[in-house]
C-alpha positions as CSV (number, residue, x, y, z in Angstrom):
1,X,-26.9,43.6,45.6
2,X,-29.8,45.6,46.5
3,X,-33.5,45.0,46.1
4,X,-36.2,47.2,45.1
5,X,-39.2,47.0,47.6
6,X,-42.3,48.4,47.1
7,X,-43.2,49.9,50.3
8,X,-46.2,51.4,50.9
9,X,-45.6,55.1,52.5
10,X,-43.3,55.7,50.0
11,X,-45.6,55.2,46.4
12,X,-47.2,58.7,45.5
13,X,-50.0,58.9,42.7
14,X,-50.2,61.2,40.2
15,X,-53.6,61.4,38.9
16,X,-52.9,63.3,34.9
17,X,-54.5,60.7,33.2
18,X,-57.8,58.4,32.7
19,X,-57.9,56.0,30.0
20,X,-61.5,58.0,29.1
21,X,-59.6,60.6,27.9
22,X,-57.4,61.7,24.6
23,X,-53.6,62.1,25.1
24,X,-54.1,65.4,23.5
25,X,-56.8,66.7,26.9
26,X,-54.4,65.1,29.3
27,X,-51.0,66.7,28.1
28,X,-52.4,70.3,28.1
29,X,-54.0,69.2,31.6
30,X,-50.3,67.7,32.4
31,X,-48.8,70.9,30.7
32,X,-50.7,73.4,33.8
33,X,-49.8,71.0,36.6
34,X,-47.0,72.0,38.5
35,X,-45.5,69.2,36.8
36,X,-45.8,70.1,33.8
37,X,-44.4,73.6,34.4
38,X,-41.3,72.5,36.0
39,X,-40.9,70.2,32.5
40,X,-41.7,73.0,30.0
41,X,-38.9,75.1,32.3
42,X,-36.4,72.8,31.8
43,X,-33.8,72.7,29.0
44,X,-33.7,69.5,28.5
45,X,-32.2,68.5,25.4
46,X,-28.9,71.6,26.1
47,X,-29.0,69.5,29.8
48,X,-28.6,66.0,28.0
49,X,-25.4,67.3,25.9
50,X,-23.5,69.2,28.9
51,X,-24.2,66.3,30.9
52,X,-22.1,64.1,27.9
53,X,-25.0,61.5,28.0
54,X,-25.6,59.8,25.3
55,X,-27.5,56.1,24.1
56,X,-25.1,53.0,25.2
57,X,-24.2,51.3,22.0
58,X,-22.8,47.8,23.7
59,X,-24.9,45.8,25.3
60,X,-28.5,45.7,26.4
61,X,-30.8,48.6,25.0
62,X,-31.5,51.2,27.7
63,X,-34.9,51.3,28.4
64,X,-34.8,54.7,29.2
65,X,-33.0,57.4,26.3
66,X,-30.8,59.9,28.5
67,X,-33.9,62.3,28.0
68,X,-36.0,60.5,29.8
69,X,-33.2,59.2,33.3
70,X,-32.8,63.0,33.8
71,X,-36.6,63.3,34.0
72,X,-37.1,60.5,36.3
73,X,-34.4,61.8,38.5
74,X,-36.3,65.0,38.7
75,X,-39.6,63.4,39.1
76,X,-37.8,61.2,42.0
77,X,-37.3,64.2,43.7
78,X,-40.4,66.2,42.8
79,X,-42.4,62.9,44.8
80,X,-39.5,63.3,47.4
81,X,-38.1,59.2,47.0
82,X,-34.7,58.3,47.7
83,X,-32.4,55.9,46.1
84,X,-31.8,55.1,49.9
85,X,-36.0,54.8,50.3
86,X,-36.1,52.5,47.1
87,X,-33.0,49.7,46.8
88,X,-32.2,47.9,50.5
89,X,-29.1,46.7,50.5
């Protein structure tokens, strides 16, 4: 089984959030960013349905919903981080 390793050369920082701002301001700024425009352009619900993704009813609860899992896949690609760079044998 592999280990997740934090490698400084692979860390990316998205400076979209400031704790002193209210959420609406943050969210509106996010939607105006390149990543926010990608987010708005993707039909998340349709993708989840097309791929037949669903919440697992067995075992422990998943940390991420199917929609969020797809979002993480896009974010991983956007930040240019591959599975191989995150998981070591």
